[in-house]
KOLRORO-537689 format. One line per field, with one value per residue (C-alpha): residue in three letters; residue number from 0; x negated, y, z negated. Coordinates in steps of 0.05 Angstrom, whole numbers, always signed. Layout:
// residues N
res = c(ALA / ...)
n = c(NUM / ...)
u = c(X / ...)
v = c(Y / ...)
w = c(Z / ...)
***
This chain:
// residues 200
res = c(MET / SER / ASP / GLN / THR / GLN / ASN / PRO / GLY / SER / GLN / GLY / PRO / ILE / GLY / GLN / ASP / GLY / ALA / GLN / GLY / TRP / ASN / ILE / GLY / PRO / SER / GLY / GLN / GLN / GLY / GLY / PHE / ASN / PRO / GLU / GLN / GLN / GLY / GLY / GLY / TYR / ALA / PRO / PRO / PRO / PRO / GLY / ALA / GLY / PHE / GLY / GLY / PRO / PHE / GLY / PRO / PHE / PRO / GLY / ALA / GLY / SER / ILE / THR / PRO / PRO / PRO / ILE / PRO / LYS / GLU / ASP / ASN / THR / PRO / ALA / ASN / TYR / GLN / ILE / GLY / GLN / HIS / LEU / PRO / LYS / ILE / ILE / ASN / ILE / LYS / VAL / PRO / PRO / HIS / GLN / LEU / GLN / PHE / ASP / GLU / GLN / TYR / PHE / LEU / HIS / LEU / LEU / ALA / GLY / SER / ILE / SER / LEU / ASN / ARG / ASP / GLU / LYS / LYS / ARG / ILE / ILE / ASP / SER / ILE / PRO / ARG / LEU / LYS / GLN / ALA / GLN / ILE / ASP / GLU / LEU / ILE / ARG / ILE / PHE / GLU / GLU / GLU / ARG / ARG / LYS / PHE / ALA / GLU / LEU / SER / ALA / LYS / HIS / VAL / PRO / GLN / LEU / GLN / LYS / LEU / GLU / LYS / GLN / HIS / TRP / ALA / GLU / TRP / GLN / ASP / LEU / GLU / LEU / GLU / GLN / LYS / ALA / GLU / GLU / LYS / ARG / SER / ALA / ASP / GLU / ALA / GLN / ALA / GLU / ALA / ILE / ARG / LYS / LYS / LEU / GLY / LEU)
n = c(0 / 1 / 2 / 3 / 4 / 5 / 6 / 7 / 8 / 9 / 10 / 11 / 12 / 13 / 14 / 15 / 16 / 17 / 18 / 19 / 20 / 21 / 22 / 23 / 24 / 25 / 26 / 27 / 28 / 29 / 30 / 31 / 32 / 33 / 34 / 35 / 36 / 37 / 38 / 39 / 40 / 41 / 42 / 43 / 44 / 45 / 46 / 47 / 48 / 49 / 50 / 51 / 52 / 53 / 54 / 55 / 56 / 57 / 58 / 59 / 60 / 61 / 62 / 63 / 64 / 65 / 66 / 67 / 68 / 69 / 70 / 71 / 72 / 73 / 74 / 75 / 76 / 77 / 78 / 79 / 80 / 81 / 82 / 83 / 84 / 85 / 86 / 87 / 88 / 89 / 90 / 91 / 92 / 93 / 94 / 95 / 96 / 97 / 98 / 99 / 100 / 101 / 102 / 103 / 104 / 105 / 106 / 107 / 108 / 109 / 110 / 111 / 112 / 113 / 114 / 115 / 116 / 117 / 118 / 119 / 120 / 121 / 122 / 123 / 124 / 125 / 126 / 127 / 128 / 129 / 130 / 131 / 132 / 133 / 134 / 135 / 136 / 137 / 138 / 139 / 140 / 141 / 142 / 143 / 144 / 145 / 146 / 147 / 148 / 149 / 150 / 151 / 152 / 153 / 154 / 155 / 156 / 157 / 158 / 159 / 160 / 161 / 162 / 163 / 164 / 165 / 166 / 167 / 168 / 169 / 170 / 171 / 172 / 173 / 174 / 175 / 176 / 177 / 178 / 179 / 180 / 181 / 182 / 183 / 184 / 185 / 186 / 187 / 188 / 189 / 190 / 191 / 192 / 193 / 194 / 195 / 196 / 197 / 198 / 199)
u = c(-263 / -255 / -316 / -279 / -280 / -343 / -369 / -364 / -424 / -421 / -392 / -335 / -260 / -225 / -174 / -163 / -121 / -176 / -136 / -170 / -216 / -256 / -328 / -355 / -430 / -484 / -489 / -499 / -471 / -408 / -345 / -280 / -246 / -296 / -269 / -318 / -286 / -226 / -161 / -196 / -194 / -217 / -288 / -297 / -329 / -399 / -406 / -394 / -355 / -288 / -222 / -220 / -164 / -149 / -178 / -242 / -261 / -227 / -273 / -277 / -237 / -301 / -311 / -244 / -253 / -192 / -175 / -204 / -157 / -148 / -176 / -128 / -133 / -150 / -163 / -137 / -71 / -86 / -13 / -4 / +50 / +88 / +79 / +154 / +170 / +199 / +153 / +186 / +201 / +262 / +240 / +224 / +162 / +170 / +131 / +57 / -12 / -47 / -82 / -58 / -18 / +51 / +78 / +17 / +24 / +99 / +86 / +36 / +84 / +146 / +108 / +79 / +105 / +70 / +115 / +190 / +240 / +238 / +162 / +160 / +210 / +169 / +108 / +145 / +174 / +105 / +69 / +73 / +38 / -18 / -89 / -124 / -167 / -104 / -68 / -133 / -138 / -66 / -79 / -141 / -103 / -47 / -98 / -134 / -67 / -57 / -127 / -117 / -51 / -83 / -134 / -80 / -72 / -14 / +24 / +36 / +66 / +139 / +137 / +105 / +160 / +213 / +183 / +177 / +251 / +270 / +227 / +251 / +323 / +305 / +270 / +331 / +372 / +321 / +330 / +406 / +400 / +356 / +404 / +462 / +422 / +406 / +479 / +500 / +449 / +472 / +545 / +529 / +488 / +545 / +596 / +552 / +546 / +621 / +631 / +582 / +617 / +684 / +654 / +670)
v = c(-1556 / -1549 / -1539 / -1480 / -1440 / -1399 / -1365 / -1289 / -1257 / -1302 / -1283 / -1320 / -1332 / -1353 / -1408 / -1463 / -1427 / -1381 / -1319 / -1252 / -1250 / -1200 / -1186 / -1188 / -1180 / -1185 / -1134 / -1063 / -1080 / -1043 / -1084 / -1079 / -1115 / -1142 / -1137 / -1191 / -1243 / -1283 / -1244 / -1177 / -1122 / -1052 / -1028 / -957 / -908 / -886 / -826 / -759 / -789 / -760 / -797 / -850 / -856 / -883 / -820 / -820 / -791 / -728 / -674 / -667 / -611 / -572 / -562 / -527 / -452 / -407 / -357 / -287 / -236 / -176 / -112 / -55 / +5 / +63 / +114 / +182 / +200 / +275 / +287 / +359 / +369 / +433 / +435 / +434 / +494 / +556 / +613 / +659 / +633 / +669 / +676 / +743 / +747 / +792 / +857 / +847 / +877 / +817 / +812 / +751 / +734 / +723 / +684 / +639 / +626 / +612 / +562 / +525 / +526 / +505 / +450 / +420 / +350 / +347 / +398 / +395 / +450 / +478 / +479 / +519 / +568 / +579 / +594 / +646 / +679 / +680 / +716 / +785 / +758 / +721 / +745 / +747 / +686 / +647 / +660 / +644 / +578 / +560 / +572 / +529 / +472 / +473 / +473 / +414 / +377 / +385 / +359 / +298 / +278 / +288 / +234 / +181 / +127 / +122 / +73 / +129 / +178 / +154 / +163 / +232 / +253 / +228 / +267 / +330 / +326 / +318 / +376 / +422 / +409 / +428 / +491 / +512 / +506 / +551 / +603 / +600 / +608 / +669 / +701 / +688 / +721 / +781 / +789 / +783 / +835 / +882 / +874 / +889 / +950 / +976 / +964 / +1002 / +1060 / +1064 / +1063 / +1120 / +1160 / +1151 / +1168 / +1101)
w = c(-203 / -128 / -85 / -53 / -117 / -128 / -189 / -198 / -165 / -104 / -37 / -4 / -6 / -69 / -60 / -11 / +42 / +68 / +50 / +42 / -17 / -57 / -38 / -108 / -101 / -152 / -207 / -180 / -111 / -87 / -84 / -46 / +11 / +61 / +132 / +155 / +111 / +132 / +128 / +139 / +87 / +72 / +63 / +37 / +86 / +72 / +27 / +62 / +120 / +141 / +143 / +198 / +249 / +318 / +350 / +311 / +244 / +219 / +191 / +116 / +82 / +70 / +145 / +157 / +166 / +154 / +209 / +197 / +165 / +211 / +182 / +167 / +211 / +165 / +220 / +196 / +230 / +221 / +205 / +184 / +131 / +140 / +215 / +228 / +182 / +215 / +231 / +179 / +109 / +81 / +9 / -21 / -64 / -126 / -126 / -145 / -140 / -109 / -42 / -1 / +61 / +33 / +93 / +94 / +20 / +27 / +83 / +40 / -19 / +21 / +56 / -7 / -23 / -90 / -125 / -135 / -124 / -195 / -197 / -132 / -160 / -223 / -181 / -141 / -204 / -237 / -179 / -211 / -273 / -237 / -229 / -162 / -179 / -196 / -131 / -93 / -131 / -114 / -40 / -44 / -78 / -26 / +31 / -1 / -7 / +68 / +83 / +38 / +71 / +140 / +121 / +112 / +166 / +214 / +170 / +119 / +170 / +165 / +89 / +96 / +145 / +97 / +40 / +83 / +102 / +29 / +5 / +61 / +42 / -30 / -5 / +34 / -30 / -62 / -7 / -15 / -90 / -83 / -34 / -82 / -139 / -95 / -77 / -150 / -171 / -115 / -134 / -207 / -188 / -144 / -200 / -249 / -201 / -193 / -269 / -277 / -223 / -257 / -325 / -353)
***
């Protein structure tokens, strides 16, 4: 056996050409390429070190801090639903014995974006059958609705404006429908009067 060949556990090149060899130390000693031996090699970095490079060591992944996420602006926009309604709402409230401001109530009802057209019509038609406590409660609910929407931030304003436009168009249909019903009732009453006059 050649004198150049060494037993496992010894340090030195293996082979006669002096090529890179393994640094195989005694039991319990870390192995790997030894850069101090002929041919160079790779020695693992000490534990906890970052990746090496021509510009110095790079920090480990644990030291990278992500950029902070900007906080959402939740400042209330104080948008008042119903603020663009006309001063006079052209809907007639059926005769009743209740005590409340009819125009104020109609502005609250017309401006509501929580009720659809048919629900608003049913409320108007039911007024003669309501008790005072019930109409007071309806007014309180509509006022609370306005306060809640005023607490939303500015990002919700475009959607509120879109809903307002949609509900106002539905309310105008309700006004036209009521006018058509009034005209039909007036025409029927006039026709009945003529029939009575003619003895028919």
